KOLSE-14756 format. One record per atom (N, C-alpha, C, O): residue number from 1; atom name; x negated, y, z negated. Coordinates in steps of 0.001 Angstrom, whole numbers, always signed. Example, Ala and Ser with C-alpha at 12.3 -4.5 7.8 and 13.67 -1.06 7.14 Angstrom:
1;N;-13190;-5690;-7800
1;CA;-12300;-4500;-7800
1;C;-13200;-3300;-7800
1;O;-14236;-3319;-8465
2;N;-12850;-2250;-7080
2;CA;-13670;-1060;-7140
2;C;-12900;+30;-7870
2;O;-13409;+1138;-8039
//
This chain:
1;N;-55411;+26049;+55563
1;CA;-54747;+24723;+54688
1;C;-53514;+25323;+54362
1;O;-52626;+24499;+54583
2;N;-52961;+26606;+53847
2;CA;-51997;+27138;+53207
2;C;-50872;+27013;+54460
2;O;-49700;+26751;+54192
3;N;-51269;+27198;+55683
3;CA;-50215;+27296;+56819
3;C;-49648;+26128;+57143
3;O;-48450;+25977;+57382
4;N;-50812;+24954;+57164
4;CA;-50412;+23436;+57092
4;C;-49442;+23147;+56059
4;O;-48340;+22663;+56318
5;N;-49906;+23490;+54671
5;CA;-48947;+23294;+53793
5;C;-47374;+23732;+54060
5;O;-46456;+22919;+54172
6;N;-47275;+24747;+54118
6;CA;-45981;+25608;+54469
6;C;-45064;+25065;+55394
6;O;-43837;+25142;+55337
7;N;-45860;+24425;+56378
7;CA;-45035;+23488;+57458
7;C;-44874;+22288;+57296
7;O;-44064;+21740;+58043
8;N;-45435;+21643;+56490
8;CA;-45817;+20179;+56353
8;C;-44423;+19414;+55784
8;O;-43887;+19796;+54745
9;N;-43879;+18252;+56609
9;CA;-42808;+17508;+56269
9;C;-43128;+16160;+56012
9;O;-43868;+15706;+56885
10;N;-42815;+15306;+55067
10;CA;-43387;+14028;+54686
10;C;-43057;+13051;+55714
10;O;-43686;+11993;+55675
11;N;-42129;+13221;+56682
11;CA;-42119;+12345;+57799
11;C;-42910;+12507;+58771
11;O;-42887;+11742;+59736
12;N;-43690;+13465;+58685
12;CA;-44968;+13652;+59754
12;C;-46169;+12738;+59392
12;O;-47227;+12676;+60019
13;N;-45850;+12071;+58334
13;CA;-47160;+10997;+57837
13;C;-47037;+9784;+58836
13;O;-48052;+9096;+58950
14;N;-45826;+9395;+59645
14;CA;-45967;+8431;+60393
14;C;-47094;+8530;+61574
14;O;-47599;+7579;+62172
15;N;-47349;+9863;+61750
15;CA;-48121;+10213;+62856
15;C;-49719;+10707;+62276
15;O;-50779;+10572;+62887
16;N;-49536;+11245;+61059
16;CA;-50881;+12065;+60515
16;C;-51065;+11130;+59428
16;O;-50395;+11441;+58443
17;N;-51800;+10026;+59285
17;CA;-51970;+9123;+58069
17;C;-52654;+9910;+57030
17;O;-52642;+9560;+55850
18;N;-53276;+11015;+57472
18;CA;-54130;+11583;+56380
18;C;-53381;+12707;+55803
18;O;-54045;+13505;+55141
19;N;-52041;+12931;+55940
19;CA;-51211;+13763;+55559
19;C;-51586;+15133;+55944
19;O;-52266;+15294;+56958
20;N;-51175;+16222;+55170
20;CA;-51301;+17497;+55702
20;C;-52911;+17933;+55849
20;O;-53303;+19026;+56258
21;N;-53891;+16622;+55343
21;CA;-55384;+17469;+55312
21;C;-56165;+16194;+56524
21;O;-57361;+15907;+56497
22;N;-55032;+15524;+57614
22;CA;-55600;+15185;+58593
22;C;-56633;+15661;+59383
22;O;-56603;+16888;+59290
23;N;-57601;+15282;+60167
23;CA;-58785;+15709;+60850
23;C;-57964;+16174;+62295
23;O;-57152;+15487;+62913
24;N;-58353;+17311;+62571
24;CA;-57625;+17885;+64018
24;C;-56141;+18471;+63751
24;O;-55654;+19105;+64687
25;N;-55518;+18356;+62800
25;CA;-54106;+19046;+62665
25;C;-54244;+20413;+62529
25;O;-54951;+20964;+61685
26;N;-53546;+20971;+63389
26;CA;-53729;+22787;+63684
26;C;-51761;+23002;+63571
26;O;-50873;+22202;+63864
27;N;-51695;+24259;+63089
27;CA;-50593;+24875;+63004
27;C;-50544;+25985;+64231
27;O;-51250;+26994;+64243
28;N;-49627;+25642;+65224
28;CA;-49612;+26730;+66363
28;C;-48146;+27437;+66476
28;O;-47097;+26795;+66534
29;N;-48242;+28987;+66500
29;CA;-47062;+29508;+66690
29;C;-46663;+29760;+68000
29;O;-47561;+30181;+68730
30;N;-45483;+29607;+68533
30;CA;-44959;+29775;+69935
30;C;-43863;+30429;+70112
30;O;-42827;+30166;+69501
31;N;-43978;+31327;+70945
31;CA;-42719;+32099;+71339
31;C;-42399;+31983;+72840
31;O;-42990;+32647;+73692
32;N;-41372;+31048;+73119
32;CA;-40935;+30535;+74026
32;C;-39557;+31003;+74698
32;O;-38609;+31238;+73949
33;N;-39430;+31129;+75917
33;CA;-38195;+31661;+76479
33;C;-37313;+30304;+77075
33;O;-36094;+30230;+77228
34;N;-38284;+29331;+77335
34;CA;-37509;+28166;+77975
34;C;-38597;+26979;+77638
34;O;-39813;+27106;+77498
35;N;-37900;+25938;+77562
35;CA;-38553;+24531;+77088
35;C;-37663;+23290;+78021
35;O;-36513;+23386;+78448
36;N;-38454;+22326;+78140
36;CA;-38062;+21222;+78513
36;C;-38301;+20101;+77769
36;O;-39453;+20045;+77339
37;N;-37466;+19039;+77429
37;CA;-38055;+17762;+76781
37;C;-37858;+16477;+77518
37;O;-36913;+16454;+78305
38;N;-38678;+15280;+77381
38;CA;-38121;+14306;+77925
38;C;-38378;+13153;+77040
38;O;-39565;+12870;+76881
39;N;-37375;+12334;+76349
39;CA;-37428;+11304;+75575
39;C;-36793;+10059;+75725
39;O;-35575;+9913;+75617
40;N;-37558;+9197;+75962
40;CA;-36688;+7576;+76364
40;C;-35840;+7750;+77396
40;O;-34670;+7387;+77277
41;N;-36323;+8357;+78614
41;CA;-35123;+8504;+79892
41;C;-34338;+9829;+79666
41;O;-33796;+10345;+80643
42;N;-34262;+10288;+78700
42;CA;-33396;+11603;+78613
42;C;-34015;+12702;+78762
42;O;-35191;+12675;+78399
43;N;-33644;+13623;+79155
43;CA;-34139;+15032;+79097
43;C;-33189;+16125;+79076
43;O;-32013;+15848;+79310
44;N;-33559;+17494;+78799
44;CA;-32713;+18410;+78391
44;C;-33366;+19813;+78571
44;O;-34549;+19934;+78890
45;N;-32687;+20671;+78390
45;CA;-33242;+22159;+78039
45;C;-32634;+22840;+76970
45;O;-31601;+23460;+77221
46;N;-33250;+22842;+75388
46;CA;-32566;+23273;+74413
46;C;-32414;+24918;+74582
46;O;-33098;+25649;+75299
47;N;-31539;+25209;+73888
47;CA;-31301;+26766;+73796
47;C;-32548;+27266;+72731
47;O;-32659;+26778;+71607
48;N;-33209;+28022;+73117
48;CA;-34375;+28757;+72053
48;C;-33989;+30017;+71564
48;O;-33554;+30889;+72316
49;N;-34138;+30189;+70198
49;CA;-33849;+31406;+69701
49;C;-35004;+31655;+68477
49;O;-35092;+30814;+67584
50;N;-35768;+32696;+68481
50;CA;-36779;+32943;+67464
50;C;-37877;+32286;+67612
50;O;-37997;+31772;+68723
51;N;-38696;+32126;+66904
51;CA;-40203;+31387;+67031
51;C;-40459;+30142;+66522
51;O;-39668;+29855;+65624
52;N;-41280;+29289;+66765
52;CA;-41232;+28290;+66277
52;C;-42849;+27798;+65648
52;O;-43837;+28023;+66348
53;N;-42960;+27290;+64628
53;CA;-44218;+26992;+64172
53;C;-44250;+25391;+64552
53;O;-43249;+24712;+64324
54;N;-45428;+24804;+65139
54;CA;-45690;+23512;+65301
54;C;-47058;+22980;+64620
54;O;-48086;+23618;+64394
55;N;-46779;+21691;+64374
55;CA;-47849;+20961;+63562
55;C;-48624;+20168;+65045
55;O;-47859;+19420;+65653
56;N;-49760;+20275;+65500
56;CA;-50146;+19496;+66497
56;C;-51578;+18963;+66140
56;O;-52269;+19470;+65256
57;N;-51976;+17844;+66945
57;CA;-53163;+17269;+66520
57;C;-54109;+17223;+67889
57;O;-53625;+16834;+68952
58;N;-55248;+17573;+67798
58;CA;-56200;+17258;+69016
58;C;-56389;+15870;+69262
58;O;-57228;+15623;+70128
59;N;-55839;+14924;+68736
59;CA;-56155;+13635;+69285
59;C;-54779;+13192;+70170
59;O;-54634;+12045;+70593
60;N;-53765;+14303;+70389
60;CA;-52594;+13776;+71127
60;C;-52997;+13183;+72516
60;O;-52137;+12702;+73255
//
């Protein structure tokens, strides 16, 4: 739970109605060298530096 709280942002409540205590919410640490994204017809490949912590839900 402490890890969830450390990375929680209030704007995430639009996807996780239970807030930081939402069922199925997990913090994942990722080390990536390359990533791609697709958003509403746009795509790209951001420059990645360092590590990232992600909040994900098993209900995705």
